[in-house]
C-alpha positions in Angstrom: 113.6 97.6 56.8 117.2 98.3 57.9 119.9 100.5 56.7 122.6 98.2 55.8 126.1 98.0 54.2 127.4 94.6 53.0 131.2 93.8 53.8 133.0 94.3 50.6 136.5 93.8 49.1 137.4 97.2 50.1 137.0 96.8 53.7 138.9 93.4 53.6 141.8 95.2 51.9 141.8 97.8 54.7 141.9 95.1 57.2 144.4 93.2 55.5 142.5 89.9 55.6 140.2 88.0 53.2 137.7 86.4 55.3 137.1 82.7 54.8 133.7 83.1 56.5 132.2 86.6 55.4 129.2 86.0 57.9 131.8 86.7 60.9 132.5 90.1 59.6 128.9 90.8 58.9 128.1 89.9 62.5 131.0 92.4 63.7 129.4 95.2 61.7 125.9 94.5 63.0 124.4 96.7 65.5 122.0 95.4 68.2 119.2 97.8 66.8 118.9 95.1 63.9 116.3 92.6 65.1 117.2 89.0 65.6 115.1 85.9 66.3 114.1 85.4 69.8 116.7 83.6 71.9 119.3 83.9 69.4 122.6 85.0 71.0 124.5 85.6 67.8 123.7 88.3 65.2 125.4 91.5 66.5 128.7 92.7 67.4 128.4 92.5 71.2 129.9 89.0 71.5 132.8 89.8 69.1 133.4 93.1 70.9 133.9 91.2 74.2 136.6 89.1 72.4 138.2 92.0 70.4 138.7 94.1 73.5 140.7 91.2 75.1 142.9 90.7 71.8 143.4 94.3 71.5 144.7 94.6 75.1 147.1 91.6 74.5 148.6 93.1 71.3 149.0 96.6 72.7 150.6 95.3 75.9 153.1 93.4 73.8 153.6 96.3 71.5 154.3 98.5 74.5 156.8 96.1 76.0 158.8 96.1 73.0 158.6 99.7 72.1 159.6 100.9 75.7 161.9 98.2 77.3 163.2 100.6 80.1 159.7 101.8 81.1 158.2 100.5 84.5 154.6 99.0 84.8 153.2 102.3 85.8 154.5 104.2 82.8 153.3 101.3 80.5 149.9 101.2 82.1 149.4 105.0 81.3 150.3 104.6 77.6 148.1 101.4 77.5 145.0 103.2 78.9 145.6 105.9 76.2 145.7 103.5 73.4 142.7 101.2 74.2 140.3 103.9 75.5 137.0 104.4 73.4 138.1 107.7 71.9 141.1 106.1 70.4 139.1 103.3 69.1 136.5 105.6 67.5 139.4 107.6 65.8 140.8 104.3 64.3 137.3 103.4 63.0 136.9 106.7 61.4 140.5 106.6 59.8 139.7 103.4 58.1 136.2 104.5 57.0 134.4 101.7 59.0 131.2 103.9 59.5 129.6 103.3 56.2 129.9 99.5 56.6 128.0 99.3 59.9 124.4 97.6 59.7 121.8 99.7 61.6 118.3 99.8 62.0 116.4 102.5 60.1 115.9 104.5 63.4 119.5 104.2 64.5 120.8 105.2 61.0 118.5 108.2 61.2 120.1 109.2 64.5 123.4 109.3 63.2 124.5 106.0 64.4 127.5 105.7 62.1 129.0 108.8 63.5 128.7 107.9 67.1 131.9 107.4 69.0 130.6 104.6 71.2 129.3 102.5 68.1 132.3 103.1 66.1 134.6 102.1 69.0 132.6 98.9 69.7 132.5 97.9 66.0 136.2 98.5 65.8 136.8 96.0 68.7 134.2 93.6 67.1 136.0 93.7 63.7 139.2 92.8 65.9 137.4 89.9 67.2 136.2 88.7 64.0 139.7 88.9 62.5 140.9 86.6 65.4 138.2 84.1 65.0 138.5 84.0 61.1 142.3 84.0 60.8 143.8 83.5 64.3 146.2 86.0 66.2 148.2 86.9 63.2 145.7 89.0 61.0 144.2 90.5 64.1 147.6 91.5 65.5 148.8 92.8 62.1 145.8 95.1 61.9 146.2 96.4 65.4 150.1 97.0 64.9 149.4 98.9 61.6 146.9 101.4 63.0 148.2 101.6 66.6 152.1 101.6 66.2 152.2 105.3 65.1 150.2 106.3 68.0 152.3 104.2 70.4 155.5 105.7 69.2 154.3 109.3 69.8 153.9 108.2 73.6 157.8 108.3 74.1 156.8 110.5 77.2 154.3 108.5 79.1 151.1 110.6 79.6 150.5 112.0 83.0 147.8 110.5 85.0 144.7 112.7 84.5 143.5 112.2 88.0 146.7 113.1 89.5 147.2 116.0 87.3 143.7 117.4 88.3 144.4 116.7 91.8 147.6 118.8 91.5 145.9 121.5 89.6 143.3 122.0 92.6 146.1 121.7 95.2 148.0 124.4 93.7 145.2 126.8 93.9 144.3 125.8 97.3 141.2 124.1 96.3 139.4 121.0 97.8 140.3 117.9 95.7 138.1 116.6 93.0 135.2 114.4 93.8 134.0 111.4 91.6 130.6 109.9 91.5 129.2 106.9 89.3 126.0 108.3 87.6 125.1 105.7 85.2 126.0 102.1 84.1 125.0 100.7 80.9 125.8 97.7 78.7 125.7 93.9 79.4 126.9 92.5 82.6 130.1 91.1 81.0 131.0 94.4 79.4 129.6 97.4 81.3 130.1 100.9 80.5 130.4 103.2 83.5 129.5 107.1 83.4 131.5 109.1 86.1 130.9 112.6 87.1 133.8 114.6 88.5 133.1 117.6 90.7 135.6 120.6 91.6 134.4 123.3 93.7 133.5 126.4 91.7 133.6 124.7 88.4 130.9 122.9 86.5 130.9 119.0 86.6 132.2 117.0 83.8 131.5 113.5 82.7 133.7 110.6 81.5 132.9 106.9 80.2 134.8 103.8 80.5 134.6 100.0 81.2 135.6 100.3 84.6 135.0 103.0 87.2 138.7 103.9 87.4 139.0 104.3 83.5 135.8 106.5 83.6 137.2 108.6 86.4 140.3 109.3 84.2 138.1 110.2 81.4 136.2 112.6 83.4 139.4 114.1 84.8 140.6 114.5 81.1 137.6 116.3 80.0 137.8 118.6 83.1 141.6 119.3 82.5 141.0 120.1 78.8 138.2 122.6 79.9 140.4 124.3 82.3 143.2 124.7 79.8 141.0 126.1 77.2 139.8 128.9 79.8 143.3 129.9 80.4 144.2 130.6 76.6 142.0 133.7 76.3 143.4 135.3 79.4 146.9 134.7 78.2 146.2 136.1 74.8 144.5 139.3 76.3 147.7 139.9 78.4 149.8 139.8 75.1 
């Protein structure tokens, strides 16, 4: 028996699109833990996630080009990476209340699957793919712009490359530069997820995930920088 939540009018309203084929939305909301007939390639969200990732990238790139016409490609890429990373997708999924609609097996439901950032991010992309298949680019792009436009506008100052920032932090303290190692690879061949560990002398290693080694390295560097910043705050308060 599976723990399921059927697509409903509330979700269609949030997405801004009434599906002509409700089955495509149900597929986007179905986790691979739900059993499907042997040899069947459809049934869970992985194929739609593959499509949604590309649609999201296209719309975000177009959005950034119009918002920041004077930015060079490097600055646009930094903003782009911030907006399409897994953490951002999971945040959007939480904001629109996607979790309760995800169809999971009983075991995955019991393990808190509807709150897992990786699942939330993947389903969010799958829903974008479903919007594109059912209604074309317009409803998919409309949903993306409504959810991502406020975040994109907050990036007037392009975020600094996390790997560069960490390298500069280490250099300022006469430390050896950070070292990155791929420690795991998961997911299907067409859409792998890499786990990278970053090592900095005298500090505990930190991990990050991404759909490419480069993105995973950036994620690991961000986690390391966040931890280093948190360590500085207590010392500053103590001096005050």
